[in-house]
Structure formats: structure tokens, C-alpha cells
C-alpha positions, 0 to 999 in steps of 0.5 A: 761695589758700593761701600757699606755706610756705617756708624761709629756705634755699629763698629766700635768693638768690645773687648771679649777675650784677651786681645780679641775684639768683635763688632756688634754688626753680626751677619745673620740671615734671620734675626729679631729685626727680620722677624719684626719687619715680617710682623710689620708687613703682615699686620699692616698690609694684610686686611685685618679681617683675614685670618687663618681658618678655624681661628679667632681674630688672633689668627691673623698672620702678623699676630701669629708671628708676634706670638712666636716672638714671645715664645722665642724670647721666653725660651731664650731666657733659658739658654745663656748663649742666646741672651742679650747681655746687660740690664734692660729696664723695659723688661721690668716694666713689662714684668710688672704689667704682665703680673698685674694682668695675670692677677686681675685675670685670676680675680675675674675667674674667682668672681665668676664669669659668663662664657663670653667674658671667660673667652674674652679674658683668655683672648686678651691674655693671649694678645698681651703675650703677643704685645709683650713679645714684640716689646721685648724682642725689639728691646733686646733683639735689635743688635745695632743702629743699622738694623734698627733703621732697617726695621723703621724703613720697613715700617715707613714703607708699609705706612705709606702703602696703607695710607695710599690705599686710604687716599684712593678709597677716599677719592674714589669711594671704592673698596680696594682691600677686596683685592688684597686676598691671601690664599689660605686665609678667610674673612671673619669679623666686621668690615668697616666700609665707608662712613660719611662725616661732614663733607667727606667719607671716612676710610679705614684702609686695611685696619678695622676702624677709622680711628685705628687707621689714624692712630696707626699712621700717627705712630709711623709719621715721626719716622717718615719725617725723620728719614725725609730729614736725615737720609744720607742720599737725596733720592732716599730723602725724596722718597721719604718725603713722598711717604710723609705726604702720603701718611699725612694725607692718610691721617686726614682721610680718617677725619678723626680727632685722634689723628689731629691730636696725634699730629699735634703731639708729633710737632711738639716733640720734633719741632724743638730739634728742627732748624729754623730753615727746616721749620720753614720748609715743613710749614710751606710743605704743610700749607701746600698739602692743605691747599691741594687737599682743599682743591680736591675736597673742600668739604674735608678741610671744613670738616677737619676745622670743625671737629672740635666745635661745641664740645658741650653739644657734639655727640662725639663728646657727649656720648662718651661723657654719658658713659662715665657714671656707668663706668665709675659705678663698675669701678667702685665695686672693685677699685684695685684689681678690677673685674678681670682682665678683658672681661668688659665685652662690648656685646655684653656691656657698652663700648667705652671708647676709652682705653683708660676707662676700660683698663680701670674697670677690668684691671683696676687702679693697679692695672692703670698704673702699670699700663701708664708705667709702660708708656712712662718707662718708654718715654724715660728711656728714649729721653735718656738716649736723647740726652746721651746722643751727640748726633742730631740724627740720633736725637731726632729719632729718640724724640720721634720715639717719645712722640709715639708714647705720648700719642699712646697715652693721649689716644687711649682716651679717645678709643679702646686702643688695645682692642685694635690689634694692628695699632697695638702691635705697632705701639708695642714695637715703638715701645720696645724701640725705646728700650733699644735706643737706651741700650745702644746709647748706654755708656757701658759696652757690656750693655750696648754690645749685642754679642751673646753671653756665651761668647763673653764668658769664654 
């Protein structure tokens, strides 16, 4: 039997009763990490158009599990024997965000809403519950580094699968997702299909839009790189390297500026922790990947190189700029709390392609500040964990989490990111993991320990 690999942080005991010690590694069949992994699998591998019959787009199986996580976390607060010990700054950031969203939600109904706006407001608040459920379950529920790595491995595998689907779609112009039909689910909503851009076609794999796929894979890429660098066994490093190449190729198939910006942010965050040899290896691998792509699809490389040309005449920039006067006109009417959470509905109003503007209109200045506060809290917690960590592996993982939050801030300016639920759910997961690494690196055992409070109080 192979010995189980362990970490000092997993096995370091905490004094809980007299001379009795327990480990944070608890053997359970279903825990928060397992349910988060299930959420990842359902939200990424099942096409976004497939929902439970009779429900809205919130009826996707992965989102239903996310809502159960929210209910589970709330109910756990009423029982001391189920609550994670110690403080968690992420809870306060989420609380402020939700209070601001609820107040704006109420303000919208006081203003008077059309039926479309009212339904959209209800839907948005329900999704916010799912969003914070994933955040809090990850922040409070993942018990140790071993389970954290397990969730991230599931995330990387799922990312590699949807990236592989995207690559096959790009090379063959064939819609593979039509074979991903789950019995009992029905298709509802818009199917993205293929869009011609420059010398190639844009694909969306299992997501609802090309930009969403680029942003989603960008959130996963830092962890694929992490396992390619730090997996303990050679074959696992090789498999992680394959996953990294697939995910990077999947981002390229979206032919998206969002993907290019996100990859740039990942390099900026991770490169300072790489050795010169590792930087050289990654540069060579990147060059080889670009050469292979150029050989298979010369038009793709040319299109990617010209994505940012002529911003003054490029429709991708000018169309967005033309919407700014309209957006700021609505903002000026209700600057602090906005028109109401979720009430900027695309069939009734224009699509802004900018989450910050959308939040500014619907939730006002306070809403923008609380949304930014979520990302900044995640960055601060991951940075503190990075500073506390002594192992280069842990520091690199924390840097990857910082990269995900910077991506969340930047790409929110390129599309309405919280309206795309596959991306937003994975963003919530990474946000919660920033709280996880802060907790697992905390110097006080009562904060780091995953033992339930009733056991500590015996």
C-alpha cells in the first residue's frame, strides 16, 4: 500500500481537551470540498443551456447545488457544533455585499418595476445567494491543504475537458456539445454556435458565450500551471502540463481580448515566483505552442495579434464607448443605491458589456464599492497567506489566487461577468479559496483548525 502524502500543516495537532490532540484531517464521505467539486463538475461539463424542466436558467444542476451550499452554510450558523472556529474576514466582505444588494433590491421595488425588471431582480438576488454560498462554503468549509488541492485538481481536469471540446470545435467546426445531453434536462435559452472573427471562428464549448469561455479558462489556468510545476510525481506533472496546454489553447480559440488580458495578468502575478530556469522553460513551451497553432491555423495568430489595433475605429471599443453617455445618464438619476439590483435587463435596455457599469446603474456607487471590496478582500487575504507561507508551493498557489481576483476586476470591464453563471460560479470559488488559504496559514491554531466548535468546548 502506498503511503499517503501529507503536509505538516495537515497533521499539526491542536490542543482541544486536556492532553488530547486531534488532526485537522478528518475522514468524511461528503464534506464541503466534495460538494464544491460536484458543483464544479456540473457547472462546467453540462452545457449551460440544459436545465431542469419547468425552471429558469437558475435551474442548472450546478446552480442548484450552489443554492444548497448557501442553505447549508446558513443553517450551520444556527448550530455551534457545525460552525468553523475562528474569524473569517471573507464573511464580513460578503455580508456588506449582500446588505448593499438587498437595499438596492428594495429601492428598485419602491421605484416601481415592470414585470420584466421585477423577475430579473428576483433572479439576480437568487443567483447572489448561490454566489455567496459558494464563496462561504469554500472559505469556511475546506478543512485542510489536502482537500484544497483536491478541489483544485477537479477544477483543472474540468477546465482541460471543456478546453479540449473548444479546440475540437475550432478545428472541425462541429458542435460537440449536442452529444452532451443529460436525461431529464431540457435545453432552454440561446445556443452560441460559431462566430467568424478574422481568420478563425470563435467557439464557446459548454458555456453561453465566447468571452465567458475565455474568462472561465483564465481563472483555471493559474492552477494548471501550479500543478505542472509542483505536483510531486513526474507523471502528474506531465498530465498537468498537458492540461495547461489544452487550457491555453482553449483560451486562444475564443479569439477574445478578455483572454489575452487575463493571460497577461497571470504571467505578471506568477512570474516573480518562478526560477529563471522555469521562466525559460515556460517561454520555450509558449513559443512551441504558438508555432504549432500558427502551423494549424495561420489566421488565428494573425487575428490575435490584431485584436487591439486601432481602438479609435475598432467596433469592439467604439460600440462600448457609445453606450457610456446612456449609462451615466441613468446613473445620475440614482447615484448611490442605483435603480435596483438586477433591473438593467438586456431585452428592455442596451447590453453594456461592462459589469462595472451595470453595477453602477443597478446598485449605485455603494454597490460598486462592495463588489470591488469582495475582490480586494480576496487579494488581501491571499497576499497575507503568501507572506506567511514559507514553502514556495504554497506561495505560488496564493499568487495564483491573487491572479484570479485581478482577472475578475479587469474582465468585469469587458463583459457583464456576473450575468454569465458558469464564470461567476468559478469566480466565487476562487474568491472563497482566498479565505481558505488565509485560514490555513493563520498563526493561531483556533483559526486554522477545522475541528467543530462543540469539540473544542468539551
